[in-house]
N, C-alpha and C positions, 0 to 999 in steps of 0.2 A: 610284429613279425608279418611278414607278406604271405600271402596265399599261393599256393602253386596252383598250375593249372590242374594237376591230379586232384587235388583236395577240391578245388571249384567242379570239376566234372565229378567227382564221388556227390559233393551236396546235389548237385543237378540231376545226376542219376536217381539218387534217393528220392529227392520232391516228386520226380516224374513217376518210379515206381509205387511210392507209398500212396500217391495221390490221383494216381492215375491220369496224370497230365499229359496233354499234347504239346508239342513244341510250343505252339503259339500261346496254351496257357501258361507253361513253366517261364516263357518269356514275360508275361504279364506279371507273375508273382514276383520275379526278379526285379522288373522295373518298378514295380511297387515298394518293394521291400529288399533292397540290395544288401543290405546287412547281413540278410540270411546267408549269403555265400561265405561268411566267416564264422559261423555258429557250428558247433560240433552236432552232428547227427546223433550220435549215441548219447552224449552227455546233456542236449538240448532238446533239439526238436523232436526227436523220437518219443522221448517222455511227454512232452506238451501234447503230440498228437494223440497218445494214449491216455492220458490224464482226461483232454478234452471227450475222447470216446466214451470213456467210461462216466465222467460226469454229466453228459449230455445224452448218454446213451446213443450215439452216432452210430449209423452204420457207414460204409466207405463212402457212400455217394453224400451222406449228410456231411461228414467230414470235410471232402472235398470240396462242398459247397461254402462252408464256414471259411475255409482258408482261402478260396478263391473270392470270396467277399471281404475278406480282412487279412490279407497274406501278414501284414505286420503283427498281428496275432502272435505268430510263433518267436517273435523278438519279445514279448511282453513277459513278466516273470506272473509264473501260475500264483504263487502266493501273496505277491504284494499287489495284483491288478486284477487278474482273470478272476479268479476263485472269489475275493470280495465284491466284484461287479455282480458275477452271476448270483451270489448270495444276496448282494442288495437289492437286484431286481426281483428274486424271487419272493422276498420277504416284502419288498414295497407294493407289488402287486398281487401278493398271497396267492402265487403261482404254483400248481403243481410241476413234476418234472417232466410231464407230455408238454404243458403250456410253455415252460420256461425253454425246451427244446424248439418248439414252433417258434417262438418269438426270435431265437437266435438264428435260426435257420432262414427267418424271413426277412432279418435285417441283420446279417453278421458284423456290420459296422458299427453297431452299439459298444462291441467289445472294446471298441477303440476310444469310446469317448470317456470322458471323466465324469465321475459321479457328482463332483463337487463343482466343475466349472461347465459341465453342459447338462447332465440329466436330471439332477435334482433342481437346478433353476427353472429349466424349461417345463417341468412338471408342475412347478410352482406357478409359473406363468400360466400356464394351461388352464390350470384350475381355477386361478383368479379371473383370469381375461374372460373365460366362457361359463364361470360362475357354475363349476362341477362338484358335486360331492365325491368322496372317494370311490363309489360305485360307479359313477359315471365317468371319471376320469380312467378309471380300471377297463371298463368296456372300451373305451376310445382308443386307449394304448393297446389293447389287444387286436383288435380290429385293424390297426395302422401303427405298426411298431416304429415306423421310421419318423413319427411325429418326435419321438424322443431324440431324433437326430438335429432338428430344428434349433437355431441359436437365435 
């Protein structure tokens, strides 16, 4: 089923108003994740934004930053992808909720990475290559979360 101009306008208007996006920011979000134009606002994206807000205790600015940093996040399954990834990060690094929120706000792109294909192998390599214990690895990742995105 093809989208109508009205449906696309509704999605764009909702994204702009929900996240306080400028026209340029809306364009960036859609160019990075064009599939968002086909998602239901009520049944999909609004629920994901609310879940993220609650799970990470984000204010409007934080939610906006996360979506601008990883627009594709709105297309990922909360149950199958985002929730397990946040739980894994929190457990793996023994993070409290504030530390987890800070990590995601610093590097929203982490939520688009695979645990099996990216995060776990990168950590294993860093730990081995730099001869780090768990504490040293945790300190390094908390100081520079972007290290998790290296391959």
